[in-house]
N, C-alpha and C positions, 0 to 999 in steps of 0.2 A: 691730456695737458701733458704727460710724461711722453708724451710721442716723441722717437728717436728722430721723425724726419723734420723736427721743427727748423732746423736750417736748410731744408733743400730749396726752399724758395722762399724769397724774402716777400715777393707778390703775394705768395698762396697765404703766407703764413698772416701778412697784415688784411688780406681778405676774411680769413677765418676769424681774426680779433676785430675788426672794424665793420666788417660787411653789416653787422645787424645793430651798429650805432645808429640811434636817433637824434639829428642834431637839428629837425625842422624842414629838410630839405634832403631828398636823395642824391642829388648833383652833390650837396655839402659830404654827404656820406661816402662818396665815390672819390672826392678831391681827398677827402681823410685815407681812405684807403691809399692812395697815392703817394699823398705828404707820408704816410706811415712806412711804407716800403722804401722810400729814400731815406730816411731817418733810421731804418734797421739794417740799412747798405753802409751809411755814411755818418752813424752816430757823434756830433759833434756840438749838440747842444746848439749852437747857433746855425738860426736856418740860412743864413748867407754862404757859410761854410758847405751846407749840405747841398742848397739848390746854388749852381754857377751859372743857370739861366736866370735872366730876370725876369721873363713871363712865368717861370714855376715860381721862382721867389716870390714874387707879386700875388699869385694865385695862393702860395701859403698863407702870407699877412692876412690875405682877405680871409681865409678860412679862420685864423685865431681872432679875429678881429669881430664875429659872428657871435651875438650873445646868445645864442643855442648852443654853441660849441662850449660845453664847460665840463670841468673835471668829472662831475659825478655821471653825466651821459655818457662820456668816452669809456669809464671803469666799469658802468653796471652791467653789461652783459658778460665782460669776462667773470665780473665775482659771481656772477648768476649761474654761468657754467662752473665755477669751482665748488659752490656749494653744491649744485648737483652730484657733481663728483665724489664730494665726501661723504655721498648717501650711499655708497657702493660697499658691499659690507668689505671691512678689512680695519687696520688700524691707521690712525693720522695724528700727526703732530701738526700744532697750531701756534704758532710763534708769532708771538708780536712786540712791536717796539715802536718807538718816535724817532724821526731825524728833523733835523733842522735843515730847512732849503734858504740859505741868505742871499740877499740881492742889493748889499750895504752898496755898490757903486752904481746902483739904477736909479739914480735923485729923480730921475722925471718918471717912474714907473709908478702908477698910483695902486691904491688897494694893498699897499704892504702895510705890514703891522710890527712891533716890536717882537724879537726871537730872543733876546738876550739883555741884560740890564748895561752892556756897554754902547748902545744905540744901534745895535743889528737889525737891521731890515729884511722881511720876507715872509714867510709862512711854515707853519709844520706839517708833516706828515707823518700820519698813523698807518702804519701796515699790519695786516695778518697774513703770514706765510703759510700754505697749505701742504703740509709734506704727506706722501703715502708711505708708510714702512713696508719695505720689500722683506727685510729680513734682521734678524739679531746676530751680532758676533759672539766670539767668546765671552766677551768681556762686557756684553749685553749695552753694545755700542750699537743704534740701528743704522741701517744701511735703508737710505731714502731717495727718493724720487720728488722732484716739486710738481702740483699740479698747478700751483699760480697763487695768486693773490685772493685770499678770502673777503679782504677787505681793505680798501685804504680811502681814510677820512683825512681831507686835507681843510686845514683853516687860520684864519690871521688873528691872532689877540688883539683886541682892543686896544688903543693908544693911551686910553684912560686908566690911572693906576686905581688900584682901592681907594675909597675915602677913609679917612682916620677912622668913622664910626662905624665901617664896614669891617675893621679889622680884629674884631671879639671872634671869639672861635665860633660862636652859635651864628653870627652873620654869614662867615666863610663858609662854614658847613652847610647852609642853607641854601646858598646861591648855586647857580650852574656852575658845575666844575669842571676842568679839564680831565679830571681821573674819571669819568663818567665814559671816555673812550675807549677804556680798558675792556675787553672781552664783549663789546658791545656789538660788535658783527655776528659773533656767535649767540648773543641773546636772541637776535632776528630770525635765527634757525629754528626749524621745529625740533624736538628734542630726538637723540640719536634712535636711529632703529635697530632693529636686532641685528646682531652682526657686526654693528659698527662702534668702535673704539675711538674716539677723540679725547686726545691729551693735549692741554692747553700749558704752554712752557712760555714765562716771559722773567724779565730779570727784575730788580730790586724797587723799580718805579711803580709796578705793578702790583706790589704786596699792599693790596686794598683790599679790606673785609669783603665788601660787596662783591667783589670780584670772586671768592670764595662761593657765594650764596648764587651767582650767574653760572659760574661752572656745574653747582651741583645741581641745579634747574635744570640744565640743559643736559645731564646726565654724561657730562664731561669729566673726565680726571683732569687733575693739575700738577704741575712742577712750577712752582714759582719761588726764586730766591728771595730770603726774607731781608728786610730793611729795617721793621720795625721791633722794637723791645716790647714784644706783646705780652701782656700779663697772664698767666694761668689762673685757672678758675679757682682753683684748690690750692694752690701751691704759691709760695711767697718767693717767684723768681721768674725769670722771662724765660721764653724759648730758647735762647741763645745759651742762658744758664742751665736749662732743663736736659738739652743735648750733649753740651760738653761734659756734663755728668755721666752719661751713657757708656757703656762700657765699648770699646772697641769690637766690631764684628767682621773686621777684614779689611784687607788694603786692594789698591787698584793703581796701575799707572795710567796716567792721564798725558796727553800729548797738549801741551799750551803752547798756544801760537804765537809768533812774534809780534811784541806790540812796541810804539816808540820808545828806544831806549831798551828796550829786553827783547833779547834773540830768544828764538823758540828754544821749548826744552819740554824734556819729558820728567813729570813730577811722579813721587809715589805719595799717594794719600792713603791715609788712615781713614776708614768709615765708621760712623756711628749711628746710630737711631733711637729713635723714642716716640711713643704715642702721647700727645696732650691735649687737654681742652682748654681752647682759649677763652678768657672771658669776654663776652662780647662787648663791644665799646659803645658809648654814650652816642647819639645824634640827637639832631633837633627836636625831631617827631617820635623819636623811641631809643628803647634800649634795645641792642641788639640781640639776638640768642648766642647762646654759647656755642662753640663748632670744636669737635674732637678731628685731629687730623694727625699726621705722621711728619716727623723732623727728621732731615739726615743731614751730617754733619762730614763736610768732606776738608780733611787738614792735611795740607801738604809735610810731610817727614822729610827733615836735612834740606831745605833750602840754601840753594846757593848761598856763599859768604856774601854778607851785606845786604841780601835780601831778606823781607818779611814771609814768612809761609802764606801761601794761599789757603784762603779758608772760605770754601760756599756753607751756607747754611739752607736748606732747601726746605720749603713748605709743600705737602703733598697730600693727595687724597689718596694716592697709591699704596699698595701692600708693603709691608718690610718684616715680613713673615723669616725670609731667608734671604742670604748673602746674594743670589742672582737678582733678588727683587730689588734691593738695596741698588746694586750696580745699575740696573736697568733705571731707576729714579736719576741717577747721576747720567747715565748715557742719554736720556732725553734731555736733560740739561746742556749737556755738552753740544746738540746740535743747536743751540740758539745762536751761535756764531752767523749762522746761514743766514740770518735776516740782517747782521751786519756786513755780511759780503753784500746781499743785496743792496743795502744802502751806499754802500763803498762803489758795486756797479752804476748806481744811479747818477751819484756823484763825479766820482772820478771816470767811469767807463763814458756815460753821456754826456758829461758836462752840464749838465743841466743847469746849474748855478751861472752858466756865460751866457743864458739867453737875455737879449734885450728887448724883450716883447713891451709893450707900454702898459699893460694892466694886469695887475695881482690875477684875475680871472684869466687871460690869456697864458701867463705863466703857469696856472695850476692845468689848464688844458693841455699845454704841452707838456707838461710833467706827468699826466697820466699816460701820455703816448710813449713818452720815454721812461717811464717804469716799466710798461711793457715790454720794451725795447730791452730794457736791463735784465728783466726777467727770462726772456728768451735765451740769452747765453748760457744762464744760470742753470735753467732747466736742464737744456743738453749737457752742460758738463758733468750735472750730478747724474745724470742718466747712464752717461759712461762709467762715472764710478761705482756705480749698483750694478751694473752688469759690464765689467769691463772685458771679458771674453766674448762677448755675443759679437759674430760678427756682422760689418756694414752691411745693410739690407739692398738691393738692388732697387735702386733712385732714392737712395736717403740723399746722396749727393750728385751733384752734378757730374756727368763724366769728366769734364774738363777739370773741373776743379780737382780730382782724384789722380788725374794724369800730371797737372801742375804740381800737385804734392810729392808724387813719387819721383817725378826729374828733380823737385826741389831737395828733399830729404831721403830719398829710397823707399823702395817699396819694400815693404816687411815680409820676411819668408812665409809667413803662413796666412799673408793678405790681410787687410784690413779688419781690425777689431775696433771696437767703440774705444779702448783705450790708446791705440798705437795711433788712431786717425787723429784723436784729440793732441796728442802728445806730439803728432808730426806737425798739426795745425799751429802749435804752442812754439815748436820751435823756429816758424817763419816770424813769429812775433818776439824772438830773443831768448826762448827757456834752451838752455843748452844742452839738457838730458844726461847730465853726468851721472855718474854712480853716486847714489849719495844724495841727488839735488831732489829727491820725492817728486810729489806729482806734482805738475803746473797751475800756476793760479789762473784766475778769470781773466786778470786783465793780460798777460802775454799769449792767452788763447785769442782774445779779443783781437790783440795786435795782430796777431796770425791770421785770424779769419778776413780782417778787413784787408790785408796785404794780399791773401789768396783772391779776395774778389776783386781787386784792382787787376790783378795778374787776368783773370777770368774776362772782365771786361775789355783789357787790353787784347786779347785773342780774339775774341768776337768782335771787336772793331775793326780788327786786323783782317779776318776773312770779310767783313761785310765791303771794306775798302777794295780788297782785293777782287769781290766779286763784281763789284760795280766795274772795274777798269778792265776786267775779261768781258764784261758784257759789252 
């Protein structure tokens, strides 16, 4: 899955991803490969902007109208391959998060459910991103490559709200809850074999007591940002108060990404850590057992004027004996932003929410295809980040593409490396590559990649026309 040849050929990649999908008929599978190839080359969310030929567009519509073409059928071969890849000896981060896919303007689309309290319609997607750790830097931040999606679950919420009598705590806890999705994909795996280390990473929404139990049952470590004022077994305060009273163990510089209204900045953080035993919460059928774990507080020192200090409280099963171990826990959590980047690639890059398909089932099936398209570029970008100086291998890119890239931005003196080729591609998408600009984001890389593909297509078309005239 971390193969650097991922962008060599959209058709080859689509065959690898979709060739084993079972959708009731082999011809449908072949059509799915064709549609996926086109979406990989021109991901615009809506099928009419991808297929300009009416015959091809009609075939794509027919494909997604088939009842056997479902989200689960499309995504299953991919997640199975990722699960197998995570059995190979090594360290892996399994990062989970949920995103909302809204189709508010699609009034004629059936089978959509509420996604918020403002009348939004659509469905939710819960993703588990599997990363293989290639190494750790001086600050214990892991260098990673993307294996793929270890799990993806899509569902629509029922339209009916809870009845008044169901709002009692016991009834809410007894019913089937959305919170069961957290760590569900890993719970279906066999326990980690010898030489394999899984570390589950998630944000505050997954601060659920049962998640700790699921991780422990699978032999997985975890790093989860705390949200609950969890009571301690033998002390009269919460995990937040306990770690705030712990002595400072060291400091760390953390780069905070730009957010709406907030520029990117480097924060100096103080690190505290302690071990606590949580009081087991009550459930309708039993009292859960106490659990001992570690708590790490990451607190910003001297924030910018007018800004509140950034504070992360992390619950973890990982050791905290040394400062390096504490930094490694923070380094694992820092990589959680990658799943946000994946969701941004899915929504902004592939424009999945622009689709006008007629049913929720068809939208979810298209979402599965576009999820793999979004993942494709994220994989290659992170491969280049993990191995920046590795030369571009023969056959990794079409010769025409490299020649066009050299003509557009110039060929590097030492030849193309993973880093220089992706910076060059990003320059075709608007990246200026000025000193101090940092590394390009996936959006500019995607724009540049699509621009180069268009140029390659033009060269091929020109040669074809010229060949016909010469004949």
